[in-house]
C-alpha positions as CSV (number, residue, x, y, z in Angstrom):
1,M,35.7,62.5,108.9
2,K,35.8,62.8,105.2
3,T,34.6,66.4,105.6
4,I,37.4,67.2,107.9
5,I,40.1,65.6,105.6
6,A,38.7,67.6,102.6
7,A,38.8,70.8,104.6
8,C,42.4,70.2,105.7
9,S,43.4,69.4,102.1
10,Q,41.7,72.6,100.9
11,N,43.6,74.6,103.5
12,L,46.9,73.0,102.6
13,S,46.3,73.8,98.9
14,G,45.5,77.3,99.7
15,S,48.5,77.8,101.9
16,R,50.8,76.3,99.2
17,A,49.3,78.6,96.7
18,S,49.8,81.6,99.0
19,I,53.5,80.6,99.6
20,Q,54.1,80.2,95.9
21,T,52.5,83.6,95.2
22,A,54.7,85.2,97.9
23,L,57.8,83.6,96.4
24,R,57.0,84.8,92.9
25,T,56.4,88.3,94.2
26,L,59.7,88.3,96.1
27,L,61.6,87.0,93.1
28,A,60.0,89.6,90.9
29,A,60.9,92.4,93.2
30,R,63.9,94.6,92.4
31,W,67.0,93.5,94.3
32,P,69.6,96.2,95.3
33,S,72.3,96.5,92.6
34,Q,76.0,96.7,93.4
35,R,75.7,100.4,92.8
36,D,72.9,100.7,95.4
37,V,74.9,98.8,98.0
38,R,78.0,101.0,97.4
39,S,75.9,104.1,97.8
40,W,74.5,102.8,101.1
41,L,77.9,101.9,102.4
42,Q,79.3,105.3,101.4
43,L,76.4,107.1,103.2
44,L,76.8,105.0,106.3
45,S,80.6,105.6,106.4
46,V,80.0,109.4,106.3
47,L,77.2,109.1,108.9
48,Q,79.4,107.3,111.4
49,W,82.2,109.9,110.9
50,V,79.8,112.8,111.5
51,L,78.2,111.2,114.5
52,S,81.7,110.4,115.9
53,F,82.8,114.0,115.7
54,L,79.6,115.5,116.9
55,L,78.5,113.1,119.6
56,L,81.1,110.5,120.6
57,G,82.9,112.7,123.2
58,T,79.7,114.2,124.8
59,V,77.8,110.8,124.9
60,S,80.9,109.1,126.4
61,L,81.1,111.7,129.1
62,L,77.5,111.5,130.0
63,I,77.7,107.7,130.2
64,L,80.7,107.8,132.5
65,I,78.9,110.3,134.7
66,Y,75.8,108.1,134.8
67,L,77.9,105.0,135.7
68,V,79.3,106.8,138.8
69,F,75.8,106.5,140.4
70,T,75.4,102.8,139.6
71,S,77.1,99.6,140.6
72,F,79.4,100.0,137.6
73,W,81.1,103.0,139.1
74,P,84.6,101.3,139.0
75,I,84.5,101.7,135.2
76,S,84.4,105.4,135.5
77,A,87.0,105.4,138.3
78,L,89.4,103.3,136.3
79,Y,89.0,105.4,133.2
80,L,89.5,108.6,135.2
81,A,92.7,107.2,136.6
82,W,93.7,106.2,133.0
83,I,93.2,109.8,131.7
84,I,95.2,111.2,134.6
85,F,98.0,108.8,133.9
86,D,97.8,109.4,130.1
87,W,97.2,113.2,130.3
88,D,100.3,114.3,128.3
89,T,100.2,111.7,125.6
90,P,98.3,113.9,123.1
91,E,101.1,116.5,123.5
92,K,103.8,113.9,122.8
93,G,102.8,112.6,119.4
94,G,99.7,110.8,120.4
95,R,99.1,107.0,120.0
96,R,98.4,106.4,116.3
97,L,97.2,103.0,115.1
98,P,98.1,102.3,111.4
99,C,95.3,99.7,111.2
100,L,92.8,102.5,111.8
101,R,94.2,104.5,108.9
102,R,93.7,101.4,106.7
103,W,90.1,100.8,107.9
104,P,88.0,99.8,104.8
105,V,85.3,102.2,105.8
106,W,87.5,105.1,104.8
107,R,87.5,104.0,101.2
108,H,83.7,104.3,101.2
109,F,84.1,107.7,102.9
110,R,86.4,108.9,100.2
111,D,84.2,107.7,97.4
112,Y,81.1,109.4,98.8
113,F,82.3,112.8,97.7
114,P,84.8,111.7,96.2
115,V,88.0,113.1,97.7
116,K,91.2,113.2,95.7
117,L,94.8,114.1,96.6
118,V,97.1,115.8,94.1
119,K,100.8,116.0,94.5
120,T,102.8,118.8,92.8
121,H,106.2,118.4,94.4
122,D,108.2,115.8,96.4
123,L,108.7,116.0,100.1
124,S,112.0,114.6,101.4
125,P,111.9,112.4,104.5
126,S,115.0,114.2,105.7
127,H,113.0,117.3,106.7
128,N,110.0,118.1,108.8
129,Y,107.1,120.1,107.4
130,I,104.2,122.3,108.5
131,I,101.3,121.9,105.9
132,G,98.9,124.7,105.8
133,S,95.4,123.3,105.1
134,H,92.9,125.7,103.4
135,P,90.0,126.4,103.6
136,H,88.6,125.3,107.0
137,G,85.0,124.7,105.7
138,I,82.6,123.3,108.2
139,L,84.1,120.0,109.2
140,C,87.5,119.9,107.4
141,V,86.6,116.9,105.4
142,G,89.4,117.2,102.9
143,A,92.1,117.5,105.6
144,F,90.8,114.6,107.5
145,C,90.4,112.3,104.6
146,N,93.8,113.0,103.1
147,F,96.0,113.4,106.2
148,I,94.4,110.9,108.6
149,T,92.7,108.1,106.7
150,G,95.3,107.2,104.1
151,S,92.5,106.3,101.7
152,T,93.7,108.8,99.1
153,G,97.2,107.4,98.9
154,F,99.2,110.0,100.9
155,G,101.7,107.3,102.0
156,E,102.3,106.2,98.5
157,M,102.6,109.7,97.1
158,F,104.9,110.9,99.8
159,P,107.0,107.9,101.0
160,G,108.7,108.3,104.3
161,I,106.4,111.1,105.4
162,R,104.2,110.7,108.5
163,P,101.2,113.1,108.4
164,F,99.5,114.5,111.5
165,L,96.5,116.8,111.7
166,T,95.9,119.3,114.5
167,T,92.6,120.0,116.1
168,L,91.3,121.9,119.2
169,A,93.1,120.9,122.4
170,G,89.7,120.7,124.2
171,N,88.8,117.6,122.1
172,F,91.5,115.7,123.9
173,R,89.8,116.3,127.2
174,L,86.7,114.3,126.2
175,P,86.7,110.6,127.3
176,V,86.9,107.9,124.5
177,F,86.9,110.7,121.9
178,R,90.5,111.5,122.7
179,E,91.5,107.8,122.1
180,Y,89.7,107.9,118.8
181,L,91.5,111.1,117.7
182,M,94.9,110.0,118.7
183,S,94.6,106.6,117.1
184,G,94.2,108.3,113.7
185,G,97.1,110.7,114.1
186,L,95.5,113.8,115.3
187,C,97.2,116.0,117.9
188,P,96.3,119.3,119.7
189,V,97.0,122.5,117.9
190,T,99.3,123.7,120.7
191,R,102.9,124.9,120.6
192,R,104.0,122.0,122.8
193,A,102.4,119.3,120.7
194,I,103.6,120.7,117.4
195,G,107.0,121.4,118.8
196,Y,107.3,117.8,119.9
197,L,106.5,116.5,116.5
198,L,109.0,118.9,114.8
199,S,111.9,118.4,117.2
200,K,111.6,115.2,119.2
201,N,110.0,112.8,116.8
202,G,112.8,112.5,114.2
203,T,112.4,113.7,110.6
204,G,109.7,113.0,108.0
205,N,106.9,114.5,110.0
206,A,104.3,116.6,108.3
207,V,102.0,118.5,110.7
208,A,98.9,119.8,109.0
209,I,97.3,122.9,110.5
210,V,94.0,124.3,109.4
211,I,95.3,127.8,109.8
212,G,92.0,129.7,109.4
213,G,90.4,127.8,112.2
214,A,87.0,128.5,113.7
215,A,87.0,132.1,112.6
216,E,87.3,131.0,109.0
217,S,84.3,128.6,109.3
218,L,82.0,131.6,109.8
219,S,82.6,132.7,106.2
220,C,82.3,129.3,104.7
221,R,79.8,129.3,101.8
222,P,79.7,127.9,98.2
223,G,81.1,130.2,95.6
224,V,83.1,132.3,98.0
225,T,86.8,131.6,98.9
226,T,87.8,133.6,101.9
227,L,90.8,132.7,104.1
228,V,91.7,134.1,107.5
229,L,95.5,134.3,107.2
230,K,96.9,137.8,107.2
231,K,97.4,138.0,111.0
232,R,98.0,134.2,111.5
233,K,101.8,134.1,111.8
234,G,102.3,131.7,114.7
235,F,102.8,128.7,112.4
236,V,105.5,130.6,110.5
237,R,107.4,131.4,113.7
238,M,107.2,127.7,114.8
239,A,108.5,126.7,111.3
240,L,111.5,129.0,111.7
241,Q,112.2,127.8,115.3
242,H,112.3,124.2,114.2
243,G,113.6,124.6,110.6
244,A,110.4,123.0,109.2
245,Y,109.5,123.7,105.6
246,L,106.2,125.4,105.0
247,V,103.9,123.6,102.5
248,P,100.6,125.2,101.3
249,S,97.6,122.9,100.4
250,F,94.2,123.8,99.2
251,S,91.0,121.7,99.2
252,F,88.9,122.7,96.2
253,G,85.3,122.0,96.9
254,E,85.5,122.1,100.7
255,N,83.1,125.0,101.0
256,D,80.5,123.3,98.8
257,L,79.6,120.5,101.3
258,F,77.1,122.4,103.4
259,R,74.9,125.4,103.2
260,Q,75.4,128.0,105.9
261,V,73.5,131.0,107.1
262,V,76.3,133.7,107.0
263,F,75.6,136.7,109.2
264,E,77.2,140.0,108.0
265,E,80.1,141.6,109.8
266,G,78.8,144.0,112.5
267,S,75.5,142.2,113.0
268,W,74.5,141.1,116.5
269,M,74.4,137.4,115.5
270,R,77.9,137.7,114.1
271,S,79.1,139.3,117.4
272,I,77.6,136.4,119.4
273,Q,79.4,133.9,117.1
274,Q,82.7,135.7,117.5
275,R,82.5,136.0,121.3
276,F,81.5,132.3,121.6
277,Q,84.5,131.4,119.4
278,K,86.9,133.4,121.6
279,M,85.6,131.7,124.8
280,M,85.1,128.1,123.6
281,G,87.6,127.9,120.7
282,F,85.0,127.0,118.1
283,A,82.3,128.9,116.3
284,P,78.6,128.0,116.5
285,C,77.8,127.9,112.8
286,V,74.2,127.7,111.5
287,F,74.4,125.2,108.7
288,Y,72.6,122.3,107.1
289,G,73.3,119.6,104.6
290,R,71.4,116.6,103.2
291,G,69.2,114.2,105.1
292,L,69.8,110.5,105.6
293,T,67.0,109.3,103.4
294,S,67.2,111.8,100.5
295,V,69.5,114.4,98.9
296,H,66.4,116.7,98.7
297,S,65.8,116.6,102.5
298,W,67.6,118.7,105.1
299,G,69.9,117.2,107.6
300,F,73.5,117.3,109.0
301,L,75.2,115.1,106.4
302,P,77.5,116.8,103.8
303,Y,76.4,116.9,100.2
304,A,78.2,114.7,97.8
305,R,80.5,117.2,96.1
306,P,84.0,116.4,94.8
307,I,86.9,117.6,96.9
308,T,90.4,117.8,95.4
309,T,93.3,118.6,97.8
310,V,96.4,119.9,96.0
311,V,99.6,119.9,98.0
312,G,101.9,122.7,96.8
313,E,105.6,123.4,96.6
314,P,107.5,123.6,99.9
315,V,108.8,126.9,101.1
316,M,112.4,126.2,102.4
317,V,112.8,127.7,105.9
318,P,116.0,128.0,107.9
319,K,116.2,127.1,111.6
320,I,116.3,130.3,113.7
321,E,115.7,129.8,117.4
322,D,114.5,133.4,118.0
323,P,113.3,134.8,114.7
324,S,112.7,138.5,114.5
325,S,109.3,139.9,113.5
326,E,110.7,141.0,110.2
327,T,111.9,137.5,109.4
328,V,108.5,136.0,110.3
329,D,106.8,138.6,108.1
330,M,109.1,137.8,105.2
331,Y,108.4,134.1,105.3
332,H,104.7,134.7,105.9
333,E,104.6,136.7,102.7
334,M,106.5,134.0,100.9
335,Y,104.0,131.4,102.1
336,I,101.0,133.6,100.9
337,R,102.6,134.0,97.5
338,S,103.1,130.2,97.2
339,L,99.5,129.6,98.3
340,L,98.1,132.2,95.8
341,K,100.2,130.5,93.0
342,L,98.9,127.1,94.0
343,F,95.3,128.4,93.9
344,N,95.6,130.3,90.6
345,E,97.3,127.4,88.8
346,N,94.7,124.9,89.8
347,K,91.4,126.7,90.2
348,T,90.1,126.1,86.7
349,K,91.0,122.4,86.9
350,Y,88.9,121.7,89.9
351,G,85.6,123.5,89.5
352,L,86.3,127.3,89.7
353,S,86.4,129.8,86.9
354,E,89.3,132.0,85.7
355,T,87.8,135.0,87.4
356,D,87.5,133.5,90.8
357,E,89.9,135.0,93.4
358,L,91.2,134.0,96.7
359,H,90.3,136.6,99.4
360,I,92.7,136.7,102.3
361,L,91.7,138.5,105.5
């Protein structure tokens, strides 16, 4: 018996010593600093945004199709009935939720790059506006952060102005993803949707259009600023038809977020990209960014590069229900001159050199 008691005492002493050693090791270990926690939160906020835009619609569609063949088929049936009932909502201003714009995750999203909004002129709430957003980049990070999230202070800089951002109409055909887009203030880049916001939604609306679109994303690369704009005049015609002022904006640093394999004009790969873009509405870019675990690994997350979106001076536009081609051309030239002025006055302030030029195709 004494032998057993002695053995038990020895085991208890050993266990106590092991626990004490483990505690000392744990306490001596480096705990994450506040800076580390902020970095992780910023990275996770960007990750959820990228995954939402790349996968939410497709994954939701696949899940609903799968449920059709299970006992949960009523869920798919009810959601299909809801989409049919709610089909025109994206074309009529959407269904924005102010609480989503104030979601704390967007502050971490903003600080990851960071993204900054610069105001140069006031926008009166008594008018409506079409904001031209340049350049497109790969994922339009600057446009999304400034015109959708509210984390950069758009509402405080431009009181009384409600910003909207347009995107491909096909995105609003994807289940769940359409609700996510509308809740933030996105709408289809169609004449009907834009016309509704500019004519039937009162004043103080600012519709941001990434004018270069998918075609411009094919030329996105660091150190090169090329815009597809010369033949894009539909936004000017709509501005004239509704009397909406034209406002240029430029996001310096947008093209530095990813590395892209750019195929030369005339190459067979470029031809495939352009044909795909005409058929599907978006361009299949070959690009990469940083990985999740390290900035030195390859992945689909954007690099942390500062983005500064400068909103320029409005070009005052009269209301003409049926503007002539000459009138459209005149205001289109005025818009380009205003955009070039904005670019040249701010390029050296936000990372470009004096010799850098804006190429407009």
